[in-house]
Rosetta silent file (secondary structure, phi, psi, omega in degrees, C-alpha in Angstrom):
SEQUENCE: MSDIYTSNLHVEKAESSKLKDVNFSDLAFGATFTDHMFVCDYIDGEWQQPKIMPYGPMSMEPSARVFHYGQAVFEGMKAYKDDNGDVFLFRPEENFNRINKSCARLAMPEFPKEYFFEGLKALINLDKDWIQPGVGNSLYVRPFAIATEPIISAAPSENYRFMIICSPVSPYYKGKVKVVIAEHFSRSADGGVGYAKAAGNYAAQFYPTKLAQEKGFQQIIWTDSSTHTYLEEAGTMNVFFRINDTLITAPTSDRILDGVTRKSVIQIAKDNGVAIEVRPIKVQEIVDASNNGTLREIFGTGTAAVISEISAFEYRDKVYELEDLGLDSYAAKLKQHMLNIQHNLGEDKHNWRYPVK
SCORE:     score description
SCORE:     0.000 S_00000001
   1 L     0.000  144.879  177.670   52.593   22.923  110.066 S_00000001
   2 L  -115.374  139.147  176.927   55.434   25.458  109.517 S_00000001
   3 E  -105.937  142.693 -179.777   58.271   25.940  111.966 S_00000001
   4 E  -128.286  133.920 -179.682   59.939   29.276  112.724 S_00000001
   5 E  -117.190  132.392  166.282   63.109   29.750  114.798 S_00000001
   6 L  -115.869 -165.660 -172.997   64.265   32.934  116.457 S_00000001
   7 L   -64.583  -32.935  179.871   67.295   33.354  118.707 S_00000001
   8 L  -117.301  -20.733 -162.051   65.376   31.764  121.657 S_00000001
   9 L  -117.524  131.884  170.360   62.040   30.691  120.393 S_00000001
  10 E  -101.537  124.298 -177.172   60.782   27.792  118.306 S_00000001
  11 E  -115.753  120.075  174.591   57.363   28.419  116.739 S_00000001
  12 E  -111.854  107.134 -171.274   55.211   25.669  115.413 S_00000001
  13 L   -81.275  148.059  178.039   52.154   27.082  113.710 S_00000001
  14 L   -67.690  148.093  179.367   48.709   25.475  113.702 S_00000001
  15 L   -68.744  -36.828  179.557   47.602   23.980  110.396 S_00000001
  16 L  -146.694  164.457 -173.532   44.267   25.868  110.592 S_00000001
  17 L  -105.928  145.101  175.265   42.588   28.363  112.793 S_00000001
  18 L   -85.561   -5.801 -169.364   39.500   27.824  115.020 S_00000001
  19 H   -54.012  -39.432 -176.948   38.741   31.549  114.799 S_00000001
  20 H   -61.990  -21.377 -174.730   35.938   31.108  112.243 S_00000001
  21 H   -93.357    2.366 -174.214   33.955   28.967  114.670 S_00000001
  22 L   -95.353  131.299  175.943   33.932   31.522  117.510 S_00000001
  23 L   -98.091   97.593 -174.880   30.766   33.586  118.332 S_00000001
  24 L   -72.367   -9.108 -179.808   32.342   36.708  119.740 S_00000001
  25 L   -89.068   -6.982 -175.249   28.861   38.088  120.752 S_00000001
  26 L  -144.325   61.093 -178.010   28.393   35.162  123.203 S_00000001
  27 L   -95.996  127.364  168.846   31.649   34.423  124.929 S_00000001
  28 L   -79.344  130.841 -173.431   31.720   32.627  128.326 S_00000001
  29 L   -61.956  124.244  176.507   34.632   34.129  130.175 S_00000001
  30 L    75.345   16.388 -176.145   37.792   31.904  129.911 S_00000001
  31 L  -102.584  -20.105 -177.033   36.055   29.145  127.982 S_00000001
  32 L  -114.444  134.604 -171.836   37.442   29.740  124.448 S_00000001
  33 L  -127.287  149.060 -169.958   41.140   29.567  123.621 S_00000001
  34 L   -75.884 -172.934 -172.328   43.227   30.801  120.737 S_00000001
  35 L   -79.434  -16.223 -172.578   45.147   28.596  118.262 S_00000001
  36 E  -133.518  164.624  174.374   48.522   28.589  120.005 S_00000001
  37 E  -144.233  155.407 -178.001   50.193   28.343  123.397 S_00000001
  38 E  -101.349  131.757 -178.887   53.642   29.120  124.839 S_00000001
  39 E  -137.280  137.212  175.936   55.553   26.311  126.650 S_00000001
  40 E  -149.786  126.662 -178.466   58.942   26.198  128.357 S_00000001
  41 E  -100.205  145.152  175.007   60.230   23.411  130.547 S_00000001
  42 E  -107.459  111.580 -172.240   62.652   23.556  133.422 S_00000001
  43 E  -136.729  142.321  178.343   64.845   20.458  133.519 S_00000001
  44 L    52.858   39.961  175.673   68.228   19.673  135.148 S_00000001
  45 L    78.145   11.006 -176.172   68.359   23.093  136.774 S_00000001
  46 E  -140.067  144.941  168.878   67.847   25.101  133.513 S_00000001
  47 E   -73.141  129.850 -179.449   65.035   26.564  131.489 S_00000001
  48 L   -80.315  178.398  177.796   64.982   24.797  128.102 S_00000001
  49 L   -62.558  122.694  179.050   64.367   26.398  124.729 S_00000001
  50 L   -71.202  153.005 -179.920   60.934   27.997  124.823 S_00000001
  51 E  -144.521  151.392  170.858   58.410   27.139  122.116 S_00000001
  52 E  -109.289  134.307 -175.529   55.036   28.109  120.726 S_00000001
  53 E  -140.188  170.161  175.982   52.861   25.300  119.545 S_00000001
  54 E   -61.858  134.804  179.124   49.211   24.610  118.591 S_00000001
  55 L   -63.631  135.209  177.655   46.940   24.844  121.619 S_00000001
  56 L   177.346  179.402 -175.976   45.826   21.484  122.803 S_00000001
  57 L   -67.604  160.774  176.647   45.934   18.868  125.555 S_00000001
  58 L  -133.398  154.863 -179.974   49.325   17.763  127.050 S_00000001
  59 L   -94.525  134.117  174.586   50.386   14.617  128.677 S_00000001
  60 L  -140.689  153.724  178.851   51.498   14.496  132.282 S_00000001
  61 L   -76.467  144.161  179.946   52.108   11.752  134.754 S_00000001
  62 L   -61.213  -21.001 -178.285   49.509   11.304  137.589 S_00000001
  63 L   -87.465    0.814  176.382   52.422   11.576  140.044 S_00000001
  64 E   -51.427  135.519 -169.571   53.374   15.106  138.890 S_00000001
  65 H   -61.018  -27.646 -179.854   53.988   17.086  142.014 S_00000001
  66 H   -61.331  -29.972 -179.708   51.520   19.828  141.114 S_00000001
  67 H   -73.269  -21.261 -171.817   48.679   17.468  141.608 S_00000001
  68 H  -111.127  -27.280 -175.269   49.784   16.496  145.114 S_00000001
  69 H  -123.798   -3.721  172.307   51.567   19.506  146.670 S_00000001
  70 L    70.369   29.630  174.253   50.069   22.434  144.771 S_00000001
  71 L   -79.058   95.131 -175.972   53.101   24.106  143.342 S_00000001
  72 E  -159.426  128.846 -179.769   51.264   26.222  140.839 S_00000001
  73 E  -132.505  159.467 -179.187   51.234   30.046  140.262 S_00000001
  74 E  -153.742  168.885  173.764   49.584   32.153  137.597 S_00000001
  75 L  -132.406  162.962  171.690   49.032   35.670  136.353 S_00000001
  76 L  -126.835  124.353 -178.407   46.163   37.483  134.592 S_00000001
  77 E  -134.532  169.740  170.693   46.862   40.020  131.886 S_00000001
  78 E  -140.200  150.558  175.426   44.987   41.429  128.925 S_00000001
  79 E  -113.823  139.418 -178.781   45.862   42.484  125.358 S_00000001
  80 E  -123.747  152.034  178.651   43.757   45.228  123.664 S_00000001
  81 E  -123.199  129.675  179.547   43.311   46.265  120.067 S_00000001
  82 L   -90.140 -178.865 -171.599   42.565   49.848  119.105 S_00000001
  83 L   -66.824  -18.646  177.836   40.516   51.060  116.043 S_00000001
  84 L   -88.920   -0.962  179.741   43.733   51.124  113.930 S_00000001
  85 L    88.931    3.679  178.659   44.387   47.496  114.603 S_00000001
  86 L   -77.255  147.891 -175.750   47.382   48.157  116.947 S_00000001
  87 E  -115.925  135.816 -177.351   47.727   45.827  119.952 S_00000001
  88 E  -130.986  145.172  162.587   48.668   46.837  123.505 S_00000001
  89 E  -101.389  165.515  178.620   49.336   45.157  126.834 S_00000001
  90 E  -120.576  107.648  179.344   48.813   47.033  130.093 S_00000001
  91 L    53.426   51.295 -172.924   51.768   47.250  132.497 S_00000001
  92 H   -65.306  -28.466  179.406   53.063   43.727  131.662 S_00000001
  93 H   -62.396  -29.940  174.851   56.276   44.194  133.616 S_00000001
  94 H   -61.448  -46.538 -178.278   54.191   44.301  136.769 S_00000001
  95 H   -64.541  -43.730 -179.400   52.746   40.883  135.933 S_00000001
  96 H   -61.831  -46.565 -178.667   56.245   39.452  135.107 S_00000001
  97 H   -61.926  -38.864 -174.067   57.701   40.739  138.421 S_00000001
  98 H   -73.060  -38.061 -179.305   54.700   39.423  140.382 S_00000001
  99 H   -68.166  -32.093  176.505   54.736   35.906  138.913 S_00000001
 100 H   -71.843  -32.220  173.319   58.413   35.572  139.745 S_00000001
 101 H   -61.179  -46.005 -179.256   57.604   36.839  143.310 S_00000001
 102 H   -65.085  -44.006  177.796   54.926   34.109  143.504 S_00000001
 103 H   -54.538  -46.509 -179.195   57.385   31.520  142.158 S_00000001
 104 H   -57.254  -46.537 -176.207   59.940   32.441  144.828 S_00000001
 105 H   -65.415  -31.523  174.141   57.362   32.028  147.581 S_00000001
 106 L   -96.470   21.811  176.138   56.509   28.485  146.379 S_00000001
 107 L    58.960   32.951  179.541   60.091   27.405  145.939 S_00000001
 108 L  -107.735  150.955 -179.502   59.780   27.416  142.159 S_00000001
 109 L   -68.984  141.245  178.098   62.429   28.707  139.806 S_00000001
 110 L   -74.942  154.521 -174.937   61.925   32.268  138.479 S_00000001
 111 L   -96.222  143.603 -175.755   61.356   32.624  134.788 S_00000001
 112 L   -70.249  137.057 -177.359   63.831   34.617  132.524 S_00000001
 113 H   -60.037  -41.493 -176.363   62.586   38.090  131.475 S_00000001
 114 H   -62.159  -48.460  179.630   63.865   37.680  127.912 S_00000001
 115 H   -63.452  -37.535 -176.429   61.898   34.424  127.388 S_00000001
 116 H   -63.245  -55.053 -172.583   58.748   35.844  128.978 S_00000001
 117 H   -70.188  -39.292  178.027   58.552   38.999  126.804 S_00000001
 118 H   -63.584  -42.711 -179.874   59.742   37.345  123.575 S_00000001
 119 H   -68.821  -44.352 -174.831   57.237   34.504  124.023 S_00000001
 120 H   -64.137  -44.604  178.333   54.439   36.783  125.075 S_00000001
 121 H   -63.852  -43.368 -179.321   54.876   39.118  122.128 S_00000001
 122 H   -65.474  -37.703  177.836   55.249   36.290  119.635 S_00000001
 123 H   -67.338  -43.638 -178.235   52.201   34.539  120.906 S_00000001
 124 H   -70.360  -40.901  178.549   49.971   37.559  120.834 S_00000001
 125 H   -60.034  -40.253 -177.509   51.190   38.544  117.384 S_00000001
 126 H   -65.546  -35.149 -177.477   50.519   35.024  116.099 S_00000001
 127 L  -113.798   26.914 -174.727   46.949   35.124  117.465 S_00000001
 128 H   -64.659  -25.179 -177.986   46.200   38.855  117.223 S_00000001
 129 H   -65.899  -18.052  176.689   43.193   38.252  114.900 S_00000001
 130 H   -75.841  -12.422  179.478   41.479   36.839  118.024 S_00000001
 131 L   -88.452  119.399 -178.380   41.474   40.285  119.642 S_00000001
 132 L   -88.111  137.099  172.119   38.328   42.168  118.957 S_00000001
 133 L   -71.951  169.475  178.458   38.428   46.015  118.894 S_00000001
 134 L   105.173  138.317 -179.586   36.003   47.993  120.970 S_00000001
 135 L   -62.148  126.835  179.601   35.903   48.998  124.670 S_00000001
 136 L   103.790  -18.380  175.566   35.282   45.964  126.902 S_00000001
 137 L   -92.839  145.340  177.253   36.742   43.461  124.437 S_00000001
 138 E  -167.490  176.724  172.886   40.199   42.055  124.978 S_00000001
 139 E  -109.399  112.818 -176.924   42.388   38.958  124.912 S_00000001
 140 E   -81.435  127.732 -175.263   42.821   37.545  128.398 S_00000001
 141 E  -110.691  126.093 -174.979   46.431   36.270  128.748 S_00000001
 142 E  -122.833   88.396  170.701   47.160   33.607  131.328 S_00000001
 143 E   -75.663  145.875  175.220   50.872   32.864  132.138 S_00000001
 144 E  -159.304  160.654  179.054   51.258   30.066  134.718 S_00000001
 145 E  -134.855  142.372 -176.962   53.823   27.687  136.028 S_00000001
 146 E  -140.688  156.471  174.401   53.387   24.170  137.484 S_00000001
 147 E   -82.579  130.068 -175.787   55.526   21.377  139.032 S_00000001
 148 L  -116.815   -5.646 -174.623   55.879   18.515  136.682 S_00000001
 149 L   -68.160  130.128 -175.397   58.366   16.058  138.284 S_00000001
 150 E   -82.112   66.088  178.324   56.660   12.602  138.674 S_00000001
 151 L  -140.340  138.026  179.729   57.485   11.971  142.376 S_00000001
 152 L  -107.541   31.471  175.298   55.040   12.000  145.276 S_00000001
 153 L   -90.177  147.080 -174.451   57.485   12.770  148.063 S_00000001
 154 L   -79.396   88.286  178.751   56.684   16.046  149.920 S_00000001
 155 L  -159.177  162.190  172.932   59.457   18.282  148.578 S_00000001
 156 L   -57.655  144.374  179.648   59.865   20.919  145.907 S_00000001
 157 L   -70.707  158.670  173.112   59.823   19.646  142.376 S_00000001
 158 L   -96.173  -23.103 -178.349   63.046   19.450  140.279 S_00000001
 159 L  -121.831  144.928 -178.666   61.053   19.960  137.035 S_00000001
 160 E  -142.200  164.263  174.723   58.528   22.675  136.005 S_00000001
 161 E  -133.960  127.974  175.990   56.616   23.907  133.013 S_00000001
 162 E  -103.110  129.869 -178.822   55.954   27.574  132.322 S_00000001
 163 E  -134.673  160.187  169.559   53.047   28.268  129.900 S_00000001
 164 E  -135.658  126.375  171.274   50.974   31.086  128.424 S_00000001
 165 E  -125.502  160.884 -174.555   47.505   30.539  126.978 S_00000001
 166 E  -130.581  146.581 -179.295   45.110   33.148  125.661 S_00000001
 167 E  -141.593  124.861  178.139   41.304   33.540  125.656 S_00000001
 168 E   -68.209  134.800 -178.407   39.173   36.170  123.912 S_00000001
 169 E  -140.153  154.498  165.212   36.800   37.857  126.451 S_00000001
 170 L  -106.159 -173.443 -178.362   34.104   40.430  126.894 S_00000001
 171 L   -52.966  140.279 -170.992   33.376   42.071  130.213 S_00000001
 172 L   -73.300  -60.519  177.798   33.789   39.741  133.215 S_00000001
 173 L  -104.918  137.961  177.170   30.956   40.861  135.491 S_00000001
 174 L  -103.611  110.843 -179.749   27.786   42.240  133.993 S_00000001
 175 L    88.293  178.938 -176.432   26.062   44.705  136.345 S_00000001
 176 L   -82.943  164.804  179.208   26.741   45.254  140.043 S_00000001
 177 E  -122.756  156.902  174.737   27.328   42.493  142.630 S_00000001
 178 E  -108.846  146.204 -174.538   26.221   41.917  146.175 S_00000001
 179 E  -132.709  155.941  173.498   28.684   40.695  148.787 S_00000001
 180 E  -108.666  134.018  173.219   28.849   39.060  152.237 S_00000001
 181 E   -84.503  122.145 -176.906   31.508   40.327  154.734 S_00000001
 182 L   -65.973  135.598  175.482   33.241   37.254  156.110 S_00000001
 183 L  -112.152  -21.549 -175.622   32.936   36.542  159.741 S_00000001
 184 L  -123.742  -45.234  179.465   34.482   33.055  159.903 S_00000001
 185 L   -87.969  152.541  178.964   36.452   32.231  156.853 S_00000001
 186 L  -127.037  147.970  174.730   39.725   33.892  155.728 S_00000001
 187 L   -79.811  -34.716 -174.955   41.420   34.183  152.398 S_00000001
 188 L  -161.773  173.279 -178.241   44.930   34.220  153.837 S_00000001
 189 L  -139.758  161.246  179.137   46.972   34.718  156.991 S_00000001
 190 L   -56.383  137.864 -177.865   50.105   36.514  158.128 S_00000001
 191 L    78.486    2.441 -177.607   53.217   34.670  156.922 S_00000001
 192 L   -95.824 -149.716 -173.823   51.242   32.807  154.321 S_00000001
 193 L  -115.049   21.191 -178.715   50.932   33.059  150.536 S_00000001
 194 L   -60.349  -25.883 -178.890   48.129   35.620  150.223 S_00000001
 195 L   -82.329  -13.046  178.799   50.400   38.066  148.428 S_00000001
 196 L   -93.959  149.841  172.961   51.256   35.407  145.789 S_00000001
 197 L   -87.846   66.766  178.674   48.977   34.366  142.893 S_00000001
 198 E   -87.137  139.197 -176.460   49.143   30.754  144.055 S_00000001
 199 H   -56.992  -41.370 -175.027   46.483   28.467  142.619 S_00000001
 200 H   -59.136  -33.921  176.375   45.626   27.147  146.017 S_00000001
 201 H   -54.755  -37.688 -176.191   44.513   30.631  147.284 S_00000001
 202 H   -76.392  -42.792  177.614   41.636   30.487  144.769 S_00000001
 203 H   -58.517  -41.052 -175.548   40.656   26.885  145.512 S_00000001
 204 H   -71.320  -16.332  177.153   40.294   27.768  149.179 S_00000001
 205 H   -81.402  -19.402 -165.822   37.841   30.580  148.297 S_00000001
 206 H   -66.079  -40.069 -174.097   35.344   28.402  146.437 S_00000001
 207 H   -70.216  -52.807  176.318   33.544   26.834  149.379 S_00000001
 208 H   -58.842  -35.575  174.858   32.821   30.022  151.370 S_00000001
 209 H   -66.067  -37.548  175.298   31.836   31.771  148.081 S_00000001
 210 H   -60.965  -40.828  179.079   29.485   28.900  147.312 S_00000001
 211 H   -67.442  -33.791  178.233   27.758   29.473  150.718 S_00000001
 212 H   -68.609  -40.481 -179.234   27.452   33.179  149.909 S_00000001
 213 H   -65.332  -36.248  178.522   25.951   32.421  146.478 S_00000001
 214 H   -65.819  -18.895  177.497   23.338   30.135  148.079 S_00000001
 215 L   -92.426    0.201  178.375   22.193   33.144  150.088 S_00000001
 216 L    95.741   15.906  178.407   21.831   35.203  146.937 S_00000001
 217 L  -110.298  159.851  179.044   25.225   37.055  146.991 S_00000001
 218 L  -100.123  -25.886 -176.786   27.960   36.844  144.344 S_00000001
 219 E  -148.362  178.603  179.081   31.108   37.372  146.351 S_00000001
 220 E  -123.228  143.368  164.133   32.710   37.765  149.732 S_00000001
 221 E   -94.916  115.631 -178.358   34.660   40.657  151.295 S_00000001
 222 E   -77.776  145.462  178.074   37.384   38.914  153.234 S_00000001
 223 E  -117.054  165.209 -175.536   38.399   39.975  156.723 S_00000001
 224 L   -62.394  148.148 -178.383   41.696   39.511  158.556 S_00000001
 225 L   -67.767  -25.283 -172.281   42.326   35.999  159.888 S_00000001
 226 L   -84.327  -44.398 -175.952   43.114   36.996  163.465 S_00000001
 227 L  -124.947  -11.548 -172.168   40.088   39.091  164.483 S_00000001
 228 L    51.852   33.282  179.713   37.829   39.314  161.452 S_00000001
 229 L  -109.311  -16.280 -176.948   37.430   43.004  162.189 S_00000001
 230 E  -112.728  140.111 -176.633   39.473   44.445  159.288 S_00000001
 231 E   -87.727  143.681 -174.940   38.408   44.408  155.564 S_00000001
 232 E  -129.500  -66.658  176.002   40.884   43.128  153.065 S_00000001
 233 E  -134.460  167.172 -178.733   39.810   41.912  149.609 S_00000001
 234 E  -117.600  104.377 -178.507   36.534   41.302  147.690 S_00000001
 235 L    61.860 -117.433  174.632   36.382   37.845  146.166 S_00000001
 236 L  -105.256   21.609 -178.905   39.280   37.691  143.696 S_00000001
 237 E  -123.965  158.423  163.373   39.620   41.534  143.634 S_00000001
 238 E   -75.433  163.130 -171.108   41.148   44.276  145.721 S_00000001
 239 E  -134.576  142.586 -179.135   38.387   46.487  147.255 S_00000001
 240 E  -121.836  141.862  174.173   37.837   50.239  147.578 S_00000001
 241 E  -123.858  139.832  174.568   35.433   52.082  149.854 S_00000001
 242 E  -112.317  117.759  176.017   34.248   55.689  149.350 S_00000001
 243 E  -110.518  119.429 -169.837   33.333   57.535  152.509 S_00000001
 244 L    56.371 -117.789  179.393   32.071   61.022  151.623 S_00000001
 245 L  -116.169   20.518  178.759   34.519   61.951  148.853 S_00000001
 246 E  -109.720  127.713  175.547   37.462   59.934  150.107 S_00000001
 247 E   -89.688  137.519  179.563   38.526   56.597  148.630 S_00000001
 248 E  -126.901  133.725  168.264   39.964   54.084  151.123 S_00000001
 249 E  -143.927  156.907 -174.182   41.664   50.803  150.461 S_00000001
 250 L   -74.571  144.933  174.512   43.690   48.376  152.578 S_00000001
 251 L   -66.431  155.231  175.312   47.500   48.335  152.368 S_00000001
 252 L   -78.309  155.806 -175.962   49.124   45.307  150.737 S_00000001
 253 L  -161.393 -167.869  174.758   50.706   42.753  153.044 S_00000001
 254 L   -59.014  -25.114 -170.926   51.434   39.081  153.362 S_00000001
 255 L   -97.364  -19.261 -170.450   47.648   38.638  153.135 S_00000001
 256 L  -122.873  133.590  179.424   46.664   40.995  150.278 S_00000001
 257 L   -68.192  135.875  177.072   47.580   40.796  146.674 S_00000001
 258 L   -84.698   84.605 -173.730   49.431   43.769  145.154 S_00000001
 259 L   -67.851  135.020  175.303   46.955   44.159  142.319 S_00000001
 260 H   -61.380  -49.326  179.931   48.055   45.836  139.068 S_00000001
 261 H   -66.708  -35.626  177.166   44.636   47.383  138.635 S_00000001
 262 H   -56.529  -56.423 -173.225   44.528   48.427  142.304 S_00000001
 263 H   -68.509  -26.605  177.494   47.798   50.477  142.052 S_00000001
 264 H   -71.980  -41.119  178.021   46.647   51.853  138.711 S_00000001
 265 H   -65.275  -36.785  175.177   43.334   53.023  140.195 S_00000001
 266 H   -61.815  -43.673 -179.618   45.146   54.670  143.088 S_00000001
 267 H   -65.239  -41.639 -178.413   47.374   56.606  140.640 S_00000001
 268 H   -66.038  -41.056  177.831   44.466   57.620  138.397 S_00000001
 269 H   -61.027  -43.459  177.638   42.480   58.788  141.421 S_00000001
 270 H   -62.432  -41.859  178.690   45.419   60.937  142.596 S_00000001
 271 H   -57.524  -31.322 -179.922   45.860   62.263  139.068 S_00000001
 272 L   -99.285   18.032  172.214   42.257   63.474  139.133 S_00000001
 273 L    72.652   20.964  174.467   42.394   65.075  142.533 S_00000001
 274 L   -84.071  132.011  178.942   40.473   62.383  144.367 S_00000001
 275 E   -71.968  136.375 -176.929   41.430   62.039  147.995 S_00000001
 276 E  -141.127  141.429 -175.586   42.685   58.565  148.728 S_00000001
 277 E  -131.450  128.065  174.405   43.817   56.844  151.844 S_00000001
 278 E  -107.267  103.448 -172.493   45.716   53.540  151.974 S_00000001
 279 L  -158.950  167.215  172.306   45.168   52.255  155.508 S_00000001
 280 L   -63.715  143.095 -179.198   43.523   49.475  157.556 S_00000001
 281 E  -128.609  126.731 -179.131   39.732   49.648  157.442 S_00000001
 282 E   -88.565  146.756  173.279   37.550   48.146  160.153 S_00000001
 283 H   -52.309  -42.668 -177.609   34.282   46.551  159.386 S_00000001
 284 H   -61.435  -33.242  176.241   32.556   48.662  161.938 S_00000001
 285 H   -59.507  -41.669 -177.515   33.750   51.798  160.200 S_00000001
 286 H   -72.074  -42.259  175.853   32.006   50.776  157.015 S_00000001
 287 H   -60.020  -45.946  179.636   28.794   49.730  158.900 S_00000001
 288 H   -64.768  -42.451  175.992   28.774   53.038  160.727 S_00000001
 289 H   -63.243  -36.330  178.544   29.260   54.971  157.448 S_00000001
 290 H   -70.791  -39.073  179.690   26.413   53.143  155.856 S_00000001
 291 H   -62.671  -40.107 -175.557   24.139   53.873  158.869 S_00000001
 292 L   -98.313   10.187  169.403   24.950   57.587  158.869 S_00000001
 293 L    84.183    8.086  179.514   24.769   58.030  155.082 S_00000001
 294 L   -94.294  -10.232  177.940   28.492   58.763  154.381 S_00000001
 295 E   -83.016  112.050 -171.956   29.224   55.471  152.693 S_00000001
 296 E   -97.102  -40.297 -171.245   28.852   56.396  148.965 S_00000001
 297 E  -155.217  150.381  162.918   30.453   53.439  147.084 S_00000001
 298 E  -132.359  138.325  175.456   32.196   50.132  147.331 S_00000001
 299 E  -153.948  152.683  177.270   33.896   48.518  144.325 S_00000001
 300 E  -104.880  160.270 -178.000   36.431   45.875  143.542 S_00000001
 301 E  -133.279  140.219  177.085   39.325   46.112  141.086 S_00000001
 302 E  -173.887  168.886 -177.434   41.105   43.394  139.113 S_00000001
 303 L   -64.304  -44.238 -177.328   42.333   42.436  135.658 S_00000001
 304 L   -65.053  -47.110 -172.774   39.242   40.393  134.735 S_00000001
 305 L   -94.557  -19.288 -170.987   36.602   42.837  135.992 S_00000001
 306 E    67.634  -86.974  174.314   38.647   46.085  135.777 S_00000001
 307 E  -132.853  123.473 -178.378   36.180   47.727  138.229 S_00000001
 308 E  -116.911  116.677 -179.497   33.123   45.935  139.590 S_00000001
 309 E   -78.410  147.303 -176.718   30.607   48.003  141.548 S_00000001
 310 E  -112.191  123.320 -172.988   29.023   46.606  144.684 S_00000001
 311 E   -92.405  -23.734 -177.325   25.306   47.358  145.267 S_00000001
 312 E  -164.303  157.509  175.229   24.952   45.878  148.786 S_00000001
 313 E  -135.505  147.184  174.249   26.751   44.052  151.536 S_00000001
 314 E  -110.611  141.499  176.038   25.620   41.724  154.277 S_00000001
 315 E  -142.470  120.533  177.647   27.122   41.740  157.779 S_00000001
 316 L    55.775   43.387  176.539   25.825   39.684  160.649 S_00000001
 317 L    68.462   14.046  172.144   22.616   38.805  158.685 S_00000001
 318 E  -112.910  137.732 -178.395   21.816   42.492  158.017 S_00000001
 319 E  -100.543  132.156 -179.563   21.912   43.786  154.457 S_00000001
 320 E  -116.374  121.505 -177.807   23.158   47.287  153.756 S_00000001
 321 E   -93.169  149.316  173.546   22.207   48.828  150.425 S_00000001
 322 L  -111.895  148.950  179.774   24.216   51.428  148.507 S_00000001
 323 L   -72.138  145.865  174.321   22.786   54.206  146.426 S_00000001
 324 L   -81.714  103.452 -176.362   23.126   53.900  142.616 S_00000001
 325 L   -87.609   -4.973  178.936   25.205   56.887  141.696 S_00000001
 326 H    58.917 -137.012 -176.744   25.250   55.985  137.915 S_00000001
 327 H   -73.742  -10.874  178.441   27.843   57.711  135.829 S_00000001
 328 H   -87.524    1.053  179.681   28.679   60.096  138.652 S_00000001
 329 L   -73.612  151.898  171.585   30.232   57.354  140.739 S_00000001
 330 H   -60.110  -35.194 -178.992   33.949   57.205  141.209 S_00000001
 331 H   -61.166  -46.067 -177.563   33.869   53.618  140.067 S_00000001
 332 H   -69.771  -37.913  178.847   32.345   54.528  136.681 S_00000001
 333 H   -66.805  -44.769 -176.479   34.725   57.514  136.131 S_00000001
 334 H   -67.780  -41.280  178.869   37.849   55.604  137.183 S_00000001
 335 H   -61.787  -46.160  178.679   36.817   52.616  135.055 S_00000001
 336 H   -60.902  -39.518  177.169   36.262   54.757  131.955 S_00000001
 337 H   -61.006  -45.699  178.547   39.650   56.432  132.499 S_00000001
 338 H   -60.879  -52.040  178.715   41.270   53.018  132.804 S_00000001
 339 H   -58.282  -38.962  178.170   39.583   51.672  129.715 S_00000001
 340 H   -63.571  -38.187  176.470   40.520   54.763  127.688 S_00000001
 341 H   -68.124  -46.403 -175.554   44.176   54.103  128.542 S_00000001
 342 H   -66.018  -34.417 -178.810   43.983   50.460  127.831 S_00000001
 343 L   -97.094   14.119  176.976   42.251   50.864  124.477 S_00000001
 344 L    60.490   45.458  176.366   44.424   53.749  123.332 S_00000001
 345 L  -115.227   -1.137 -177.377   41.594   56.234  123.573 S_00000001
 346 L  -149.739  171.601 -173.831   43.042   58.558  126.139 S_00000001
 347 L   -63.074  141.372  172.442   46.345   60.114  127.406 S_00000001
 348 L  -117.748   73.750 -169.632   48.801   57.605  128.924 S_00000001
 349 L   -67.329  -21.396 -177.857   50.778   59.937  131.081 S_00000001
 350 L  -106.256    9.832  179.152   52.519   57.136  133.008 S_00000001
 351 L    51.814   52.754  176.461   53.415   55.048  129.884 S_00000001
 352 L   -84.722  -23.312  179.527   51.434   52.069  131.004 S_00000001
 353 E   -74.374  131.264 -176.674   50.519   51.015  127.489 S_00000001
 354 E  -119.278  109.757  178.608   52.992   48.433  126.045 S_00000001
 355 E   -66.060  134.467  176.798   52.825   48.123  122.207 S_00000001
 356 L  -100.835  107.095 -177.610   53.023   44.576  120.955 S_00000001
 357 L  -126.112    0.000    0.000   54.985   44.692  117.689 S_00000001
């Protein structure tokens, strides 16, 4: 192994690459990882020198507080490679700001911006051969932070570890999905941690999602915890509804994640003259629109899926089908616009592409 030092970063390179063993035509999402990972520990009230090292298992005590009290947050980002071999991230500062917002909500120390971007760029450059060119291909980048102090008293940890790992991916969802509108379960509540990317938010979704899958659906559209009458998110995605030619999505709040893809879709829609409303949406409004033929589309947005079209929803044991609009759908057009920006195939009027050099 060879060691490299920069002003802040210690890089320990892997002796050999696993790249030759990867079948890029048959990737399970998030199951294959690149040769290196970024690690930085928080000890004695300070972030220590960050380092990049070969990807692999790490040792932790069973009493580490993350295992007992759930102090864990994460982000989802992607790196893209264009046909010239240049590599880009998409709006990474949004992810940096949001993970620190999540850290603050879980009483975890915020991570320094200099360390984040220096480590992120160095890691991606080191493993850039893992990024396949072509629309739909990318490198999924997962920053996360966990509590590591080995004490099982119910209090915030004194020690933490911030890490970044990377996984080459192809499209997340293949085809459209069917969803159930939640009537009993909730994703989050007022005053809670719904706006944070806390690991526990996702664990709490698994059981009701499992019940939906047993009925033949892939995901859930969550409703508000107080009345279950307002629509909020779809599975792990923000959700949009098209009634006639207007797109509608719920406003962000304590309960709803401020998705990077969500806010990008809103801006792209506005740029292209699509009417858009950000307001509370009642379940009954969507049911009525389906019954009278004005509900044209439903789709989810998120880093992993980009845009995932919904073909049907169930509410109170009745299934409502949506017409297949094909390439004329807002979802298809907005997704293509987004992919063109991400893969350096179209105009980036808002300077969302972040070159990794």
